[in-house]
C-alpha positions, 0 to 999 in steps of 0.5 A: 143597859148592861147585856145578859146572859143566853140573851143575842150578840152580834158585833163587828170587831177588829183584833190587833198584836200590837201593830198586827191585824190578825183577825176581823170581821169589818166589812163581813158577817158580823159574828153572831155568838150568845152572852154568857156561855162562853163562846167568845173569849171571856174578856172580850165577852166582860169587856161589852157586857155594859156596851149598847146597840151601837157603842164603840169601843178598845177593849185589851185582853190579857192573855190571862182572859183571852188564849191564856198565857203560852205553856213550855210545857206544850211543846214536844217532839215527834218522830218525824215519820209521823209526818210524811207526805206532808212538806213540813215547813216552820210555822206551819199550821198543821191539825189533827185529833185529840184524845177525847176525840176535838180537834187538835191544831199545832205549830211546827217550830222546829224540823229535825233530822228525825225528830221535830217539835210542834207547839199545841199552843195556841198561836195568840197564847201568851198575848195581850190583843187589842179588839174594836168593838162595835155592839150592831144587836142584842136580842132575847134568844128565843125557845130554842135559842136558848135551850140549844145555844144557837142563834138562828144566824149560824145554823146552817141548813142541810137542803142549802149552800155548801151541799149542791144547793136547796130551791130558793135558798140564795146559793144556785 
């Protein structure tokens, strides 16, 4: 039975770039998301659509269905003094604020005397990724989940963990 839009899906996965594991939640908390809302990369979502609870599969996701192709124009040369106080190293990841107010991730590619070159491409852009996936659960979304797009499992209780611990929340 196909997984349908607006259902809540829970998966365990390991993703590889060639022989290198680049991300995994195996043995940890499952990834829980609302299907059909663009909350995971399109190639993975398309790859699990016909899977059932308990089913395992290897899914190859091409760059265009993952993090996109590498864009040479996504590299930018910026004055080194914009990063004063930061001990820059080639390959390090930096986070900043984009023009839209959202978080932007960049990778330091080159360090010169006066300028550095940063890359706005996602670190996995241009790469084919192999996912080993197990579907743990598929369920109908509650009315609130359907309205907000946020699975109950992903909600954070402001009175609990992360804010000093609330009574009876299991954080004490």
